[in-house]
Every structure is written in structure tokens, then in C-alpha cells.
N, CA, C and O atoms as a GROMACS GRO file, in nm:
protein
  552
    1UNK      N    1   5.024  -3.020  -3.741
    1UNK     CA    2   4.977  -2.923  -3.766
    1UNK      C    3   4.821  -2.899  -3.684
    1UNK      O    4   4.779  -2.787  -3.653
    2UNK      N    5   4.751  -3.021  -3.659
    2UNK     CA    6   4.616  -3.031  -3.577
    2UNK      C    7   4.654  -2.995  -3.468
    2UNK      O    8   4.576  -2.911  -3.422
    3UNK      N    9   4.755  -3.022  -3.390
    3UNK     CA   10   4.801  -3.002  -3.239
    3UNK      C   11   4.817  -2.851  -3.253
    3UNK      O   12   4.762  -2.785  -3.165
    4UNK      N   13   4.887  -2.782  -3.351
    4UNK     CA   14   4.935  -2.631  -3.340
    4UNK      C   15   4.776  -2.568  -3.351
    4UNK      O   16   4.750  -2.481  -3.268
    5UNK      N   17   4.689  -2.598  -3.428
    5UNK     CA   18   4.563  -2.560  -3.436
    5UNK      C   19   4.496  -2.545  -3.318
    5UNK      O   20   4.444  -2.441  -3.279
    6UNK      N   21   4.496  -2.650  -3.262
    6UNK     CA   22   4.420  -2.663  -3.118
    6UNK      C   23   4.487  -2.621  -3.016
    6UNK      O   24   4.428  -2.625  -2.908
    7UNK      N   25   4.626  -2.571  -3.019
    7UNK     CA   26   4.693  -2.522  -2.920
    7UNK      C   27   4.653  -2.352  -2.947
    7UNK      O   28   4.651  -2.279  -2.848
    8UNK      N   29   4.629  -2.309  -3.048
    8UNK     CA   30   4.610  -2.166  -3.082
    8UNK      C   31   4.491  -2.128  -3.023
    8UNK      O   32   4.473  -2.030  -2.951
    9UNK      N   33   4.390  -2.234  -3.069
    9UNK     CA   34   4.264  -2.199  -3.014
    9UNK      C   35   4.219  -2.211  -2.858
    9UNK      O   36   4.124  -2.152  -2.807
   10UNK      N   37   4.326  -2.318  -2.782
   10UNK     CA   38   4.307  -2.310  -2.653
   10UNK      C   39   4.384  -2.189  -2.597
   10UNK      O   40   4.330  -2.140  -2.498
   11UNK      N   41   4.492  -2.132  -2.638
   11UNK     CA   42   4.531  -2.014  -2.579
   11UNK      C   43   4.445  -1.916  -2.597
   11UNK      O   44   4.431  -1.835  -2.505
   12UNK      N   45   4.373  -1.902  -2.710
   12UNK     CA   46   4.238  -1.785  -2.735
   12UNK      C   47   4.162  -1.795  -2.648
   12UNK      O   48   4.129  -1.687  -2.598
   13UNK      N   49   4.108  -1.906  -2.596
   13UNK     CA   50   4.003  -1.963  -2.514
   13UNK      C   51   4.045  -1.914  -2.350
   13UNK      O   52   3.965  -1.868  -2.269
   14UNK      N   53   4.169  -1.933  -2.331
   14UNK     CA   54   4.238  -1.907  -2.198
   14UNK      C   55   4.280  -1.752  -2.182
   14UNK      O   56   4.284  -1.699  -2.071
   15UNK      N   57   4.307  -1.690  -2.289
   15UNK     CA   58   4.333  -1.517  -2.301
   15UNK      C   59   4.201  -1.479  -2.256
   15UNK      O   60   4.196  -1.408  -2.156
   16UNK      N   61   4.070  -1.524  -2.325
   16UNK     CA   62   3.935  -1.454  -2.330
   16UNK      C   63   3.906  -1.499  -2.163
   16UNK      O   64   3.845  -1.420  -2.091
   17UNK      N   65   3.948  -1.613  -2.115
   17UNK     CA   66   3.892  -1.657  -1.996
   17UNK      C   67   3.956  -1.567  -1.872
   17UNK      O   68   3.912  -1.588  -1.759
   18UNK      N   69   4.034  -1.493  -1.886
   18UNK     CA   70   4.125  -1.406  -1.787
   18UNK      C   71   4.025  -1.303  -1.758
   18UNK      O   72   4.018  -1.264  -1.642
   19UNK      N   73   3.938  -1.246  -1.857
   19UNK     CA   74   3.844  -1.137  -1.830
   19UNK      C   75   3.727  -1.173  -1.750
   19UNK      O   76   3.640  -1.239  -1.807
   20UNK      N   77   3.712  -1.141  -1.630
   20UNK     CA   78   3.596  -1.177  -1.530
   20UNK      C   79   3.494  -1.078  -1.558
   20UNK      O   80   3.495  -0.957  -1.535
   21UNK      N   81   3.387  -1.166  -1.623
   21UNK     CA   82   3.269  -1.078  -1.666
   21UNK      C   83   3.132  -1.125  -1.577
   21UNK      O   84   3.014  -1.092  -1.590
   22UNK      N   85   3.190  -1.206  -1.492
   22UNK     CA   86   3.068  -1.250  -1.413
   22UNK      C   87   3.038  -1.139  -1.299
   22UNK      O   88   2.926  -1.148  -1.247
   23UNK      N   89   3.103  -1.059  -1.263
   23UNK     CA   90   3.067  -0.960  -1.180
   23UNK      C   91   3.074  -0.816  -1.212
   23UNK      O   92   3.176  -0.749  -1.192
   24UNK      N   93   2.959  -0.768  -1.264
   24UNK     CA   94   2.980  -0.616  -1.316
   24UNK      C   95   3.013  -0.529  -1.177
   24UNK      O   96   3.035  -0.573  -1.064
   25UNK      N   97   3.009  -0.408  -1.217
   25UNK     CA   98   3.039  -0.299  -1.098
   25UNK      C   99   2.935  -0.303  -1.032
   25UNK      O  100   2.828  -0.314  -1.093
   26UNK      N  101   2.938  -0.294  -0.856
   26UNK     CA  102   2.872  -0.295  -0.776
   26UNK      C  103   2.753  -0.164  -0.830
   26UNK      O  104   2.634  -0.195  -0.841
   27UNK      N  105   2.786  -0.059  -0.852
   27UNK     CA  106   2.703   0.044  -0.879
   27UNK      C  107   2.625   0.012  -0.998
   27UNK      O  108   2.503   0.023  -0.995
   28UNK      N  109   2.675  -0.018  -1.082
   28UNK     CA  110   2.602  -0.020  -1.191
   28UNK      C  111   2.478  -0.145  -1.176
   28UNK      O  112   2.364  -0.119  -1.213
   29UNK      N  113   2.508  -0.262  -1.125
   29UNK     CA  114   2.407  -0.361  -1.087
   29UNK      C  115   2.328  -0.316  -0.991
   29UNK      O  116   2.209  -0.338  -1.009
   30UNK      N  117   2.359  -0.254  -0.887
   30UNK     CA  118   2.250  -0.198  -0.798
   30UNK      C  119   2.145  -0.067  -0.848
   30UNK      O  120   2.033  -0.039  -0.807
   31UNK      N  121   2.224  -0.003  -0.949
   31UNK     CA  122   2.157   0.090  -1.019
   31UNK      C  123   2.057   0.038  -1.111
   31UNK      O  124   1.952   0.102  -1.126
   32UNK      N  125   2.080  -0.078  -1.179
   32UNK     CA  126   1.977  -0.154  -1.243
   32UNK      C  127   1.879  -0.222  -1.172
   32UNK      O  128   1.762  -0.221  -1.210
   33UNK      N  129   1.922  -0.288  -1.060
   33UNK     CA  130   1.799  -0.332  -0.963
   33UNK      C  131   1.698  -0.236  -0.902
   33UNK      O  132   1.576  -0.254  -0.892
   34UNK      N  133   1.775  -0.124  -0.861
   34UNK     CA  134   1.710   0.001  -0.807
   34UNK      C  135   1.594   0.035  -0.945
   34UNK      O  136   1.472   0.028  -0.932
   35UNK      N  137   1.651   0.065  -1.046
   35UNK     CA  138   1.558   0.098  -1.162
   35UNK      C  139   1.468  -0.006  -1.182
   35UNK      O  140   1.353   0.028  -1.212
   36UNK      N  141   1.499  -0.160  -1.169
   36UNK     CA  142   1.406  -0.243  -1.230
   36UNK      C  143   1.306  -0.232  -1.113
   36UNK      O  144   1.187  -0.239  -1.142
   37UNK      N  145   1.336  -0.217  -1.000
   37UNK     CA  146   1.225  -0.207  -0.876
   37UNK      C  147   1.158  -0.104  -0.883
   37UNK      O  148   1.040  -0.117  -0.853
   38UNK      N  149   1.198   0.012  -0.917
   38UNK     CA  150   1.122   0.128  -0.942
   38UNK      C  151   1.026   0.104  -1.032
   38UNK      O  152   0.909   0.125  -0.997
   39UNK      N  153   1.050   0.061  -1.147
   39UNK     CA  154   0.957   0.035  -1.286
   39UNK      C  155   0.840  -0.075  -1.229
   39UNK      O  156   0.719  -0.061  -1.247
   40UNK      N  157   0.914  -0.202  -1.145
   40UNK     CA  158   0.802  -0.295  -1.105
   40UNK      C  159   0.696  -0.210  -0.994
   40UNK      O  160   0.575  -0.232  -0.987
   41UNK      N  161   0.753  -0.130  -0.927
   41UNK     CA  162   0.674  -0.075  -0.820
   41UNK      C  163   0.569   0.020  -0.895
   41UNK      O  164   0.451   0.020  -0.861
   42UNK      N  165   0.610   0.093  -0.987
   42UNK     CA  166   0.508   0.183  -1.055
   42UNK      C  167   0.386   0.118  -1.108
   42UNK      O  168   0.270   0.155  -1.095
   43UNK      N  169   0.431   0.019  -1.168
   43UNK     CA  170   0.351  -0.080  -1.286
   43UNK      C  171   0.242  -0.125  -1.163
   43UNK      O  172   0.123  -0.099  -1.176
   44UNK      N  173   0.296  -0.201  -1.032
   44UNK     CA  174   0.186  -0.267  -0.963
   44UNK      C  175   0.102  -0.137  -0.864
   44UNK      O  176  -0.006  -0.158  -0.809
   45UNK      N  177   0.168  -0.014  -0.859
   45UNK     CA  178   0.082   0.080  -0.811
   45UNK      C  179  -0.032   0.113  -0.892
   45UNK      O  180  -0.148   0.122  -0.850
   46UNK      N  181   0.014   0.132  -1.030
   46UNK     CA  182  -0.085   0.173  -1.133
   46UNK      C  183  -0.209   0.077  -1.136
   46UNK      O  184  -0.324   0.119  -1.135
   47UNK      N  185  -0.170  -0.071  -1.140
   47UNK     CA  186  -0.278  -0.161  -1.136
   47UNK      C  187  -0.339  -0.155  -1.004
   47UNK      O  188  -0.462  -0.156  -1.013
   48UNK      N  189  -0.298  -0.149  -0.888
   48UNK     CA  190  -0.357  -0.105  -0.753
   48UNK      C  191  -0.485  -0.008  -0.764
   48UNK      O  192  -0.604  -0.027  -0.735
   49UNK      N  193  -0.416   0.105  -0.817
   49UNK     CA  194  -0.515   0.246  -0.827
   49UNK      C  195  -0.637   0.190  -0.914
   49UNK      O  196  -0.751   0.206  -0.869
   50UNK      N  197  -0.620   0.127  -1.032
   50UNK     CA  198  -0.703   0.094  -1.148
   50UNK      C  199  -0.820   0.001  -1.063
   50UNK      O  200  -0.940   0.029  -1.056
   51UNK      N  201  -0.755  -0.110  -1.003
   51UNK     CA  202  -0.857  -0.181  -0.933
   51UNK      C  203  -0.940  -0.132  -0.802
   51UNK      O  204  -1.054  -0.165  -0.768
   52UNK      N  205  -0.862  -0.057  -0.748
   52UNK     CA  206  -0.949   0.040  -0.650
   52UNK      C  207  -1.062   0.118  -0.715
   52UNK      O  208  -1.173   0.114  -0.662
   53UNK      N  209  -1.040   0.190  -0.829
   53UNK     CA  210  -1.134   0.278  -0.907
   53UNK      C  211  -1.236   0.161  -0.944
   53UNK      O  212  -1.356   0.179  -0.924
   54UNK      N  213  -1.193   0.054  -0.992
   54UNK     CA  214  -1.332  -0.022  -1.043
   54UNK      C  215  -1.403  -0.087  -0.942
   54UNK      O  216  -1.512  -0.135  -0.972
   55UNK      N  217  -1.358  -0.098  -0.816
   55UNK     CA  218  -1.426  -0.124  -0.686
   55UNK      C  219  -1.519  -0.027  -0.676
   55UNK      O  220  -1.634  -0.053  -0.641
   56UNK      N  221  -1.481   0.086  -0.706
   56UNK     CA  222  -1.572   0.195  -0.646
   56UNK      C  223  -1.694   0.206  -0.739
   56UNK      O  224  -1.809   0.224  -0.699
   57UNK      N  225  -1.659   0.194  -0.858
   57UNK     CA  226  -1.767   0.187  -0.975
   57UNK      C  227  -1.860   0.040  -0.958
   57UNK      O  228  -1.981   0.042  -0.980
   58UNK      N  229  -1.807  -0.053  -0.928
   58UNK     CA  230  -1.896  -0.171  -0.890
   58UNK      C  231  -1.981  -0.136  -0.756
   58UNK      O  232  -2.093  -0.186  -0.745
   59UNK      N  233  -1.945  -0.075  -0.681
   59UNK     CA  234  -1.982  -0.039  -0.572
   59UNK      C  235  -2.136   0.042  -0.598
   59UNK      O  236  -2.244   0.008  -0.552
   60UNK      N  237  -2.109   0.145  -0.676
   60UNK     CA  238  -2.217   0.241  -0.731
   60UNK      C  239  -2.332   0.142  -0.814
   60UNK      O  240  -2.453   0.157  -0.800
   61UNK      N  241  -2.282   0.062  -0.885
   61UNK     CA  242  -2.334  -0.031  -0.968
   61UNK      C  243  -2.445  -0.117  -0.872
   61UNK      O  244  -2.565  -0.134  -0.898
   62UNK      N  245  -2.384  -0.156  -0.778
   62UNK     CA  246  -2.450  -0.250  -0.695
   62UNK      C  247  -2.572  -0.156  -0.620
   62UNK      O  248  -2.690  -0.190  -0.622
   63UNK      N  249  -2.537  -0.068  -0.572
   63UNK     CA  250  -2.630   0.034  -0.496
   63UNK      C  251  -2.751   0.074  -0.601
   63UNK      O  252  -2.863   0.100  -0.556
   64UNK      N  253  -2.723   0.079  -0.747
   64UNK     CA  254  -2.825   0.114  -0.826
   64UNK      C  255  -2.888  -0.020  -0.858
   64UNK      O  256  -3.006  -0.010  -0.890
   65UNK      N  257  -2.841  -0.134  -0.858
   65UNK     CA  258  -2.920  -0.231  -0.868
   65UNK      C  259  -3.010  -0.273  -0.755
   65UNK      O  260  -3.120  -0.326  -0.769
   66UNK      N  261  -2.951  -0.245  -0.647
   66UNK     CA  262  -3.053  -0.264  -0.512
   66UNK      C  263  -3.155  -0.194  -0.528
   66UNK      O  264  -3.266  -0.244  -0.509
   67UNK      N  265  -3.140  -0.051  -0.571
   67UNK     CA  266  -3.271   0.030  -0.559
   67UNK      C  267  -3.364  -0.027  -0.656
   67UNK      O  268  -3.482  -0.047  -0.626
   68UNK      N  269  -3.305  -0.057  -0.793
   68UNK     CA  270  -3.386  -0.128  -0.873
   68UNK      C  271  -3.485  -0.240  -0.812
   68UNK      O  272  -3.606  -0.254  -0.825
   69UNK      N  273  -3.404  -0.303  -0.752
   69UNK     CA  274  -3.458  -0.438  -0.712
   69UNK      C  275  -3.571  -0.406  -0.601
   69UNK      O  276  -3.677  -0.467  -0.610
   70UNK      N  277  -3.553  -0.317  -0.501
   70UNK     CA  278  -3.637  -0.298  -0.402
   70UNK      C  279  -3.784  -0.235  -0.456
   70UNK      O  280  -3.893  -0.250  -0.402
   71UNK      N  281  -3.753  -0.161  -0.578
   71UNK     CA  282  -3.865  -0.097  -0.630
   71UNK      C  283  -3.946  -0.206  -0.718
   71UNK      O  284  -4.064  -0.187  -0.747
   72UNK      N  285  -3.888  -0.303  -0.753
   72UNK     CA  286  -3.958  -0.435  -0.808
   72UNK      C  287  -4.016  -0.512  -0.708
   72UNK      O  288  -4.122  -0.567  -0.740
   73UNK      N  289  -3.980  -0.529  -0.610
   73UNK     CA  290  -4.045  -0.601  -0.526
   73UNK      C  291  -4.150  -0.508  -0.463
   73UNK      O  292  -4.247  -0.568  -0.417
   74UNK      N  293  -4.150  -0.368  -0.452
   74UNK     CA  294  -4.244  -0.301  -0.399
   74UNK      C  295  -4.356  -0.293  -0.494
   74UNK      O  296  -4.470  -0.298  -0.448
   75UNK      N  297  -4.340  -0.280  -0.623
   75UNK     CA  298  -4.432  -0.312  -0.726
   75UNK      C  299  -4.477  -0.470  -0.781
   75UNK      O  300  -4.543  -0.496  -0.881
   76UNK      N  301  -4.429  -0.549  -0.699
   76UNK     CA  302  -4.475  -0.702  -0.734
   76UNK      C  303  -4.429  -0.726  -0.878
   76UNK      O  304  -4.501  -0.796  -0.949
   77UNK      N  305  -4.324  -0.678  -0.926
   77UNK     CA  306  -4.257  -0.727  -1.075
   77UNK      C  307  -4.180  -0.847  -1.060
   77UNK      O  308  -4.059  -0.831  -1.044
   78UNK      N  309  -4.228  -0.975  -1.061
   78UNK     CA  310  -4.136  -1.063  -1.008
   78UNK      C  311  -4.019  -1.104  -1.126
   78UNK      O  312  -3.901  -1.132  -1.102
   79UNK      N  313  -4.076  -1.100  -1.243
   79UNK     CA  314  -3.976  -1.109  -1.334
   79UNK      C  315  -3.866  -1.025  -1.350
   79UNK      O  316  -3.757  -1.065  -1.391
   80UNK      N  317  -3.891  -0.911  -1.319
   80UNK     CA  318  -3.779  -0.790  -1.298
   80UNK      C  319  -3.676  -0.826  -1.168
   80UNK      O  320  -3.553  -0.814  -1.167
   81UNK      N  321  -3.764  -0.874  -1.059
   81UNK     CA  322  -3.684  -0.911  -0.932
   81UNK      C  323  -3.566  -1.031  -0.951
   81UNK      O  324  -3.455  -1.026  -0.899
   82UNK      N  325  -3.620  -1.145  -1.043
   82UNK     CA  326  -3.521  -1.217  -1.087
   82UNK      C  327  -3.419  -1.172  -1.143
   82UNK      O  328  -3.309  -1.192  -1.092
   83UNK      N  329  -3.430  -1.118  -1.233
   83UNK     CA  330  -3.352  -1.070  -1.328
   83UNK      C  331  -3.233  -0.982  -1.234
   83UNK      O  332  -3.115  -1.016  -1.243
   84UNK      N  333  -3.265  -0.893  -1.167
   84UNK     CA  334  -3.224  -0.807  -1.142
   84UNK      C  335  -3.120  -0.895  -0.995
   84UNK      O  336  -2.999  -0.877  -0.978
   85UNK      N  337  -3.189  -0.964  -0.929
   85UNK     CA  338  -3.124  -1.086  -0.845
   85UNK      C  339  -2.981  -1.131  -0.925
   85UNK      O  340  -2.869  -1.108  -0.880
   86UNK      N  341  -3.005  -1.190  -1.034
   86UNK     CA  342  -2.894  -1.240  -1.099
   86UNK      C  343  -2.778  -1.134  -1.107
   86UNK      O  344  -2.668  -1.137  -1.052
   87UNK      N  345  -2.830  -1.043  -1.187
   87UNK     CA  346  -2.742  -0.926  -1.197
   87UNK      C  347  -2.642  -0.902  -1.064
   87UNK      O  348  -2.519  -0.905  -1.057
   88UNK      N  349  -2.735  -0.879  -0.967
   88UNK     CA  350  -2.695  -0.806  -0.839
   88UNK      C  351  -2.553  -0.952  -0.790
   88UNK      O  352  -2.438  -0.932  -0.752
   89UNK      N  353  -2.610  -1.064  -0.808
   89UNK     CA  354  -2.526  -1.175  -0.765
   89UNK      C  355  -2.387  -1.178  -0.855
   89UNK      O  356  -2.278  -1.198  -0.803
   90UNK      N  357  -2.403  -1.156  -0.984
   90UNK     CA  358  -2.285  -1.130  -1.080
   90UNK      C  359  -2.186  -1.020  -1.064
   90UNK      O  360  -2.066  -1.028  -1.089
   91UNK      N  361  -2.254  -0.910  -1.018
   91UNK     CA  362  -2.167  -0.786  -0.989
   91UNK      C  363  -2.105  -0.801  -0.864
   91UNK      O  364  -1.992  -0.753  -0.853
   92UNK      N  365  -2.153  -0.856  -0.770
   92UNK     CA  366  -2.127  -0.870  -0.661
   92UNK      C  367  -1.993  -0.970  -0.647
   92UNK      O  368  -1.898  -0.945  -0.574
   93UNK      N  369  -2.005  -1.074  -0.724
   93UNK     CA  370  -1.884  -1.178  -0.738
   93UNK      C  371  -1.784  -1.101  -0.800
   93UNK      O  372  -1.680  -1.082  -0.737
   94UNK      N  373  -1.798  -1.050  -0.922
   94UNK     CA  374  -1.706  -0.940  -0.976
   94UNK      C  375  -1.634  -0.859  -0.870
   94UNK      O  376  -1.514  -0.869  -0.843
   95UNK      N  377  -1.707  -0.791  -0.822
   95UNK     CA  378  -1.650  -0.699  -0.703
   95UNK      C  379  -1.559  -0.762  -0.596
   95UNK      O  380  -1.471  -0.700  -0.538
   96UNK      N  381  -1.595  -0.919  -0.572
   96UNK     CA  382  -1.512  -0.974  -0.458
   96UNK      C  383  -1.390  -1.018  -0.535
   96UNK      O  384  -1.282  -1.028  -0.477
   97UNK      N  385  -1.403  -1.047  -0.677
   97UNK     CA  386  -1.251  -1.075  -0.753
   97UNK      C  387  -1.202  -0.966  -0.753
   97UNK      O  388  -1.080  -0.979  -0.751
   98UNK      N  389  -1.236  -0.846  -0.754
   98UNK     CA  390  -1.157  -0.720  -0.779
   98UNK      C  391  -1.092  -0.697  -0.645
   98UNK      O  392  -0.980  -0.645  -0.645
   99UNK      N  393  -1.150  -0.731  -0.527
   99UNK     CA  394  -1.085  -0.729  -0.388
   99UNK      C  395  -0.980  -0.810  -0.393
   99UNK      O  396  -0.867  -0.769  -0.364
  100UNK      N  397  -1.005  -0.934  -0.429
  100UNK     CA  398  -0.891  -1.037  -0.419
  100UNK      C  399  -0.753  -0.957  -0.504
  100UNK      O  400  -0.636  -0.944  -0.467
  101UNK      N  401  -0.802  -0.925  -0.597
  101UNK     CA  402  -0.690  -0.877  -0.699
  101UNK      C  403  -0.611  -0.768  -0.620
  101UNK      O  404  -0.492  -0.775  -0.593
  102UNK      N  405  -0.694  -0.665  -0.587
  102UNK     CA  406  -0.626  -0.539  -0.510
  102UNK      C  407  -0.572  -0.596  -0.383
  102UNK      O  408  -0.479  -0.530  -0.337
  103UNK      N  409  -0.610  -0.712  -0.308
  103UNK     CA  410  -0.533  -0.744  -0.191
  103UNK      C  411  -0.392  -0.795  -0.238
  103UNK      O  412  -0.292  -0.769  -0.172
  104UNK      N  413  -0.386  -0.874  -0.361
  104UNK     CA  414  -0.284  -0.936  -0.406
  104UNK      C  415  -0.174  -0.814  -0.439
  104UNK      O  416  -0.064  -0.817  -0.384
  105UNK      N  417  -0.210  -0.700  -0.538
  105UNK     CA  418  -0.143  -0.606  -0.567
  105UNK      C  419  -0.095  -0.536  -0.446
  105UNK      O  420   0.012  -0.477  -0.462
  106UNK      N  421  -0.147  -0.528  -0.331
  106UNK     CA  422  -0.113  -0.426  -0.223
  106UNK      C  423   0.005  -0.514  -0.156
  106UNK      O  424   0.100  -0.452  -0.108
  107UNK      N  425   0.002  -0.657  -0.151
  107UNK     CA  426   0.080  -0.735  -0.100
  107UNK      C  427   0.221  -0.716  -0.179
  107UNK      O  428   0.332  -0.703  -0.127
  108UNK      N  429   0.188  -0.716  -0.320
  108UNK     CA  430   0.302  -0.699  -0.415
  108UNK      C  431   0.379  -0.573  -0.389
  108UNK      O  432   0.501  -0.570  -0.403
  109UNK      N  433   0.301  -0.454  -0.346
  109UNK     CA  434   0.351  -0.326  -0.348
  109UNK      C  435   0.454  -0.326  -0.209
  109UNK      O  436   0.562  -0.265  -0.207
  110UNK      N  437   0.406  -0.396  -0.108
  110UNK     CA  438   0.472  -0.417   0.010
  110UNK      C  439   0.593  -0.486   0.016
  110UNK      O  440   0.689  -0.453   0.086
  111UNK      N  441   0.587  -0.593  -0.065
  111UNK     CA  442   0.722  -0.669  -0.087
  111UNK      C  443   0.816  -0.579  -0.192
  111UNK      O  444   0.938  -0.586  -0.179
  112UNK      N  445   0.770  -0.514  -0.272
  112UNK     CA  446   0.845  -0.443  -0.376
  112UNK      C  447   0.894  -0.310  -0.280
  112UNK      O  448   1.015  -0.291  -0.283
  113UNK      N  449   0.840  -0.246  -0.222
  113UNK     CA  450   0.894  -0.135  -0.111
  113UNK      C  451   1.010  -0.186  -0.008
  113UNK      O  452   1.104  -0.116   0.030
  114UNK      N  453   0.987  -0.318   0.031
  114UNK     CA  454   1.074  -0.363   0.130
  114UNK      C  455   1.213  -0.373   0.040
  114UNK      O  456   1.315  -0.316   0.078
  115UNK      N  457   1.210  -0.447  -0.076
  115UNK     CA  458   1.321  -0.488  -0.134
  115UNK      C  459   1.376  -0.348  -0.191
  115UNK      O  460   1.496  -0.333  -0.169
  116UNK      N  461   1.318  -0.246  -0.257
  116UNK     CA  462   1.366  -0.136  -0.284
  116UNK      C  463   1.459  -0.054  -0.167
  116UNK      O  464   1.563   0.004  -0.199
  117UNK      N  465   1.421  -0.056  -0.060
  117UNK     CA  466   1.475   0.010   0.064
  117UNK      C  467   1.576  -0.070   0.092
  117UNK      O  468   1.685  -0.015   0.109
  118UNK      N  469   1.569  -0.197   0.102
  118UNK     CA  470   1.688  -0.289   0.102
  118UNK      C  471   1.802  -0.273   0.016
  118UNK      O  472   1.913  -0.311   0.050
  119UNK      N  473   1.776  -0.211  -0.108
  119UNK     CA  474   1.862  -0.204  -0.200
  119UNK      C  475   1.916  -0.059  -0.173
  119UNK      O  476   2.037  -0.037  -0.178
  120UNK      N  477   1.839   0.026  -0.149
  120UNK     CA  478   1.891   0.164  -0.108
  120UNK      C  479   1.983   0.173   0.017
  120UNK      O  480   2.078   0.250   0.030
  121UNK      N  481   1.939   0.081   0.105
  121UNK     CA  482   2.039   0.091   0.207
  121UNK      C  483   2.148   0.020   0.177
  121UNK      O  484   2.247   0.067   0.233
  122UNK      N  485   2.176  -0.096   0.096
  122UNK     CA  486   2.279  -0.155   0.052
  122UNK      C  487   2.362  -0.049  -0.032
  122UNK      O  488   2.479  -0.023  -0.003
  123UNK      N  489   2.312  -0.003  -0.113
  123UNK     CA  490   2.408   0.104  -0.173
  123UNK      C  491   2.454   0.233  -0.063
  123UNK      O  492   2.570   0.276  -0.068
  124UNK      N  493   2.382   0.275   0.008
  124UNK     CA  494   2.447   0.364   0.126
  124UNK      C  495   2.558   0.290   0.187
  124UNK      O  496   2.660   0.352   0.217
  125UNK      N  497   2.548   0.168   0.208
  125UNK     CA  498   2.666   0.077   0.283
  125UNK      C  499   2.781   0.102   0.194
  125UNK      O  500   2.887   0.155   0.227
  126UNK      N  501   2.739   0.050   0.048
  126UNK     CA  502   2.846   0.032  -0.032
  126UNK      C  503   2.938   0.151  -0.069
  126UNK      O  504   3.057   0.144  -0.099
  127UNK      N  505   2.863   0.257  -0.063
  127UNK     CA  506   2.920   0.412  -0.096
  127UNK      C  507   3.006   0.440   0.022
  127UNK      O  508   3.116   0.492   0.007
  128UNK      N  509   2.951   0.402   0.166
  128UNK     CA  510   3.046   0.420   0.263
  128UNK      C  511   3.175   0.355   0.278
  128UNK      O  512   3.272   0.397   0.340
  129UNK      N  513   3.162   0.246   0.212
  129UNK     CA  514   3.258   0.119   0.239
  129UNK      C  515   3.384   0.147   0.146
  129UNK      O  516   3.503   0.119   0.163
  130UNK      N  517   3.310   0.223   0.027
  130UNK     CA  518   3.428   0.259  -0.102
  130UNK      C  519   3.482   0.398  -0.068
  130UNK      O  520   3.576   0.436  -0.139
  131UNK      N  521   3.440   0.474   0.021
  131UNK     CA  522   3.482   0.589   0.060
  131UNK      C  523   3.627   0.589   0.088
  131UNK      O  524   3.665   0.483   0.137
  132UNK      N  525   3.724   0.686   0.069
  132UNK     CA  526   3.846   0.665   0.128
  132UNK      C  527   3.861   0.723   0.260
  132UNK      O  528   3.803   0.828   0.290
  133UNK      N  529   3.944   0.651   0.353
  133UNK     CA  530   3.944   0.702   0.484
  133UNK      C  531   4.106   0.761   0.479
  133UNK      O  532   4.207   0.697   0.450
  134UNK      N  533   4.097   0.890   0.513
  134UNK     CA  534   4.224   0.943   0.541
  134UNK      C  535   4.346   0.900   0.623
  134UNK      O  536   4.462   0.936   0.601
  135UNK      N  537   4.302   0.812   0.727
  135UNK     CA  538   4.383   0.735   0.809
  135UNK      C  539   4.434   0.618   0.744
  135UNK      O  540   4.536   0.568   0.790
  136UNK      N  541   4.375   0.563   0.636
  136UNK     CA  542   4.446   0.442   0.575
  136UNK      C  543   4.540   0.466   0.460
  136UNK      O  544   4.589   0.368   0.404
  137UNK      N  545   4.575   0.600   0.414
  137UNK     CA  546   4.668   0.621   0.342
  137UNK      C  547   4.812   0.628   0.416
  137UNK      O  548   4.909   0.629   0.340
  138UNK      N  549   4.835   0.631   0.537
  138UNK     CA  550   4.940   0.654   0.634
  138UNK      C  551   5.017   0.525   0.618
  138UNK      O  552   5.118   0.504   0.685
   0.00000   0.00000   0.00000
């Protein structure tokens, strides 16, 4: 009786293993890949644009702080000079970090564009390979 149960479970396992689920239809997987890459591209583009906008704002902040620093030098306000110099240093450091982040996002954008174009090209090749050739039917 034990062997009969074991045998029936083995036959069920073997019958379910006949279905090949490891390779989905190529058009479905490439559509998912293309959609996923497009989503990643949009996300990276958005983050890159926000970083560039922040760099512009930080540039303006640095210019304002430099004007105030020069005014403090001209009026011999040493205590203001010290505080402004510290703030200038901090804001410049933050701007450099945004430059680094934007550069990283730009590299990611280039990589994702290349991957997406490779997927589009492979889709085009697959679609031409799967089209029927009238000469093959003869």
C-alpha cells in the first residue's frame, strides 16, 4: 500500500514536470524586460534632473554667500566672515556631492539606454526570425 501511494505521487510529479515553465514566450519576457528598463530609465532620468536642479540652486546659494562674505571683508566684520566662510565651505561640499551623484545617475542613464536599445534590437531580430518565409512552405 505504501508503494502504491509512493508510485502515484511519483506519477503525479512526473506528469507535472512534463510542462516546461522554465522558458516563457520570448515576446512576453522581452516586453517585460523592455517595460522594466523603461521604468528604470524614467526613474534615473527623474533623479538626474532633480540633482541638476539642486546644483543650480546651490550655485545661487554660493553666489549669495560670496557676496555677503565680500561685504563682511569690506566692512571688517570678522565674526561674520568666519561664519560665512564655514557656510560657504559646507554648501560647496554639498554641491560637490550632488555633482558626484548626478555623474553616477548620468552613467546609469547611459547604461540603461544601451541595454534598452539592445532589447529593442533583439526584439526586431526575433520578429524577423519568427515571420514566415513563403519559400519555406514549398
